[in-house]
Structure formats: C-alpha cells, structure tokens
N, C-alpha and C positions, 0 to 999 in steps of 0.2 A: 265970239268973244272968248269962249273956252279955249279954243285952239290957240289964239294969241297968247293967252295967260300961260299956257303949257309950254310954248315955244320960248317964251320969257324965262320961265323957271329953269328950262334946259340950258339956255345960254348961260345963265348965272352958274349953274352947276358945273358946266364945262370950264368956265373961267377959274372957278375955284380949284378944279382939278388940276389945271395948268399951273395955278400959284403954288399948289402943294408940291407938284412934280419939281418945279424950279427950286424950291426950298430944300428938298431932299438932295437934289443934284448939287447944290452949293455946299451942303454939309458934308457929303462924300469927298468933294473936292478938297475942302479944309482938312478933312481927316487924313486924306493922301499926303497933303502938304506937311502936315505936322509929323507924320511917320518919316518923310524925307529928311526933315529938320533934326530928327532924333537919331538918325543913322550916323555910324562912326565914319569919319573921314578916311580916305584911303591911306594905307600904311606903306604905300611905295614898294620897294624891293623886298620888305619883309612881310608883305601880305600873305595870310595863310588861313587856315580854318580858326586859328586862335583869334582872328579880327572879329569873329561873330561870338566870342566866348570871353568878353572883356570882363565879365563878372569874377573872373579868377583872379583879376588884378585890382589893387588899390592905386589910385592916382592922387597926388597932392600937388596943389598948385605952388610953383616956385617962380622966381624971377626969370622971365623969358620963356617959360614952358611948364613941364610937369616932371615930378619924379615919379617912380613906380616901385611896387612891391607886389609879392605873390601871396594871395589869400589861400588858394588851395590848388591842387593839381586835377586836371582832367583824369578821370578814373583809369582810363586805359592807355593814357599818354605817358611818354617818358621823355619827349623833346618839346621844347618851347621856342617860340619866336616872338620876342618883345616888339611890339609895334614902335614905328618912327614917330607917331604922332598921336595926340588925344584932343578932341575937340579943336582941331585945326591949329594945334600949338605942338612944338616938339617935345619928345621925351628925352630929358637931359641927364637925369641922374637915376641910378639904382640906390633906393634908400639903404640906410645902415640896416643890417640884418634882413634886407629885402627878401632874400630866398633862403634864408638860414634853415638849416635841418631838413629840407626838402630832398631827401636822399633817394628818391626815385629818378630824379632828373639825370639823363645821360648826356644830353646836349642842349645848349641854349645859343640861340642866334641873337647877338646884340644889335641894336639899331645903329645906323650910321650917324644919328643925331647925338649919340651919347657923349657926355663930357666927363662924367665922373661915376665910378664904382664905389659905393659907400663902404664903411667899416663892416667887416663881418658879412658882407654881401651874400656870399655863397658858403658861409661857414658850415662845415660838416655836409656838404652836398657829396656824399661819399661815393655816388655812382657816376658823377660827372666825369666824361672821358676826354673832352676837348673843348677849347674855348679859343675864339679870336677876339682880340681887343681892337675895337674900331680906331680909326686914325686920330680923332679929335678928343679921345679921352686923355686928359692931363693928370688925373690922379685915380690911383687904385688905393683904396683905404686899408687901415690895419686889419690883419687877419682875413683879407677878402676871400681867399680860397683855402683857409685854414682847413686841414684834414680832408681835403678832397682826395682821397686816397687812390681813386682809379683814374685821376687826371693824367693822361698820357701826352697831350699836346697842348701847348700854349704858344700862339702866335700873335704877332702884332701886324696890324695893317700897314702897308707902306706909308712912309712919311709920318710915323707915329709921333704924337705930341707928347707922350708920356714922359714925366720929368723925374720920377723916382720910383723904385720898387720899395714900398713901405714895410714897416714892422710886420713880420709874421705873414706877409702876403700869400707865400705858398708853403708855409709851415706844414709839415707832415704830408706833402703831395708825393708819396713814395712809389708812384708809378710814373713820374715825370722823368724822361731820359735825357732830354736836351732842351736847351733854350737859348735864343738870341736876344741880347738885350739892345733895345732900340738906342740910337745915337744921342738922343736928347736926355737920356737918363743920367742924373748927376750923383745920385745916392742910391746904394743898395742898403737897405735898413737892417736894424737889428733882427735876428732870426728869420730873415727873409725866406731863406731855403732850408731852414733847420730840418734836419732828419729827412731830407729828400734822398733816400737811400738808393734809388735807381738812377739818380742824375749822373750822367757820364761826361757830358760836355756842355760848357757855358762859353758862348762866343759873344763878340760885340760887334755891332755894326760899324763900318768905316766912320771916321770922324767923331768917335765916341767922346762925350763930354763928361764922362765918369770921373768923380773926384774922390769919392769916400766909399769904403766898404766897412760896414758898422759891426759891432760886436755880434759874434756868433752866426754871422750871415749864412756861412756854408757848414755849419756844424753837422758832424756826422753824415756828411754826403760821401758815403763810404765807397762809392764806384767812380767818383770824379777822378779823371786820370791826369788832365792837363788843363791849364788856364793861362792864357796870355793877357794880362791886364793891360788896359789902355794906358797910353803915355801920361795922361793928365791926372792920374790917381795920385793923391798926396797923403791920404790916411787909410790905415788898415787897422781895425778894431781888435778888441780882446778875442782870443780863441776863434777867430774867424774861420779858420779851416781845421779846427779841432777834430780829430779821428777820421780825417779824409784819407784813410790808409791805403787808398790805391793811387793818390796823387804822385805822379812820377817826377814832374818838374814844374816849376813856377818861375817867372821872371818878375822881379821887383822893379818897377820903373824908377828912373832916377829922381823923379820929383817927389817920392814918398818921404815925408819929413816926420810922420807920426806912425809908430808901430806899438800896438798894444802887447800885453803879455800873453804868452802861450798861443800865439797866432797858429802855429803849426804843431801844436801838441799831438802826439799819437799818429803823426803822419810817417809811418815807419818805412815807406818807400821813396821819400821825397829827397830831391836835390834841388837846392835853391840857388838861383842866378840873379845877381844884383847888378843893375846898370851904373852903379856908383862904386867909387874906389874903396870905400870903408864905411863902417857903420856910423850913421849920424848920431849925435849925441842926445837927440831927443827920442830916439827908439828905446823901449822899454828894455831893460837889462836881461828880461826873461822872453823876449820875443821868439827866441828859438830854443824854448826850454827843452826840447827832445834832442837837441844837439846834431840836427841834420847837417849833411855837408852844405857849405855855402861857398859860392865862387863869386868874387867881386870883379868889377870892371877891369879888363886886361888878362883875367885868368880863364875867360871862356868866349866863345863866338858861336854864331850859328853855323850849322852844317846842314844843308838842305832843308833850311827852315826850322831845324831843331837845335836848342841850346846845347852845347857841347863843351866839356872842359878841354882847355888847350893842353897839348902834349907836353 
C-alpha cells in the first residue's frame, strides 16, 4: 500500500516537472520572437555599424516613409551612413536643420531612397569634405550646405532628378573647386554659390534645362575663369558674377531677355560674347557697369572651341 502511494506521488511530481519545463521553453521562445520583431530591418547598400546605433538619429513619420535628423555623433566617428529604411519603410527626407552644426562630420553617405534634403540640413558642417546627391532627390533646401567650408567635392548621381539649386545652397563653400550642374536643373537661386572663393569651373550636363541664374548666384567666386551658359537661359539676375575677377570670358545665349544691374561688376579680366546682334531693350542699362569689352553676334566666332573676336 505504501509503495503504491509513493509511486503515485512520484508520477504526479514528474508530470508537474514536465509542465513547468514546457512553460519555461515557451516563454524563452516568445522572448526570442520579440527580440526578432524589435530588430531594425536591413539597410541594403548602406548597411554599416551605424545600423546598430540608431539612437543617434531621430525618425519622424511622413507620407510614404520617414524623415531623419541627427541627435548626436558617435564619440570617435567622423563619418556617417544614413540608413535606407526604418521600420520597413524608406527614409525619404533629411529634416530642416537635420545635421546643422555637427562640425565633426567629414563624410556622409546618403541613402538611395532619399527624395529631399531640407533647409539648412548640413548648415555649418564645416569639416564635411564630400557629398554625393542620390538620383531621386528633387529638392535641396535653402542654405542646405551653408558654410561647409571644407567641402571639396559635390557630385550628383547619374540621371539626377534635381530641379533647382536653391537659395544659398552652397553659400561659403570656399573649398569647392568645380561642379557639374545636372540637366534637369532649371534655376540657380539667389546666393547659391556666394563666396565660393576656390570655385574654378562650372559646367552643365548635356541637354541642360537651365532657364534662370538669380541674384548674386556666383558673387565673389574669385577664381572662376570661364562659363558657357546653356542655350535655354533667359534671365540673369543682379550682380550675379560680381567680383569674379578671374573670369576671362562668358557667352550670353541668344534667348536672354532679362539682365539685371551690375551682373559683371569688378570682373576686371572679362570679355563678353553675345549671341544676339544688339542689346535687348529689357536689359538693365547698368548690366555692364564695369564697361567690359562686349562682342555681339557677327563680331566673334569660336576658334578651337574658344570664343574669339573676329579680326
């Protein structure tokens, strides 16, 4: 009788043990599943150590995805790679002032998903040396790279969708030496390249749609030597090339119907070549206030690709 009772108790204890073990196993499995659900999705081509350091960023939900800003920099890092996605949705925008005054940053890799760079996004990132703008970015905001004084290289991905270089975009980027403007750009805005004192070459992609160069756009770009404006330009604003005193020659397209005052003031080395026969009536009377030599259509021609006065 006692033996039977002992066996019964042991059987019940064993069953209880099995039940507890199964419960603990289930809890561990749920915990693992929860950890998997909380992990950040793959960042595709921009995956890096930063993918495990998302606390450096702030994400805000917007239509179709997220915008991003930087909270703080990793203490020993000077380079950043912005993720393509967050919570399985694309990173579409850099917020206004998103990286402003983070002057330790030397390089930033922007995600291919990006559509917009906000106003003053990299304002005063004075150690930034290079940036490539992804193809689907359509807008770079006002003062986006203002006073990025060590920025040496700005490139646009092939088939860039950018439509304008806006107000003060590269203001004070006085280490930038050259730039090629993508074909879809229609406007170069006020003070876009103001005081880019090392800028020597501005070129335009073939089939450029540029229509307007606004006030002070290349003000005091003192090493700029030559620029051939696209054929579709119709408007050149006030003091656009003021103090570009290394500018040797410039060709004014035949479609330019509006020219502001002082466009070439203090351009002491400049010769101006116009593709029209005489000055249009809507050009400001002081457009050539420094009295630089002007050659109208029929008075000059290209010699080995260089505009040259006829003998």
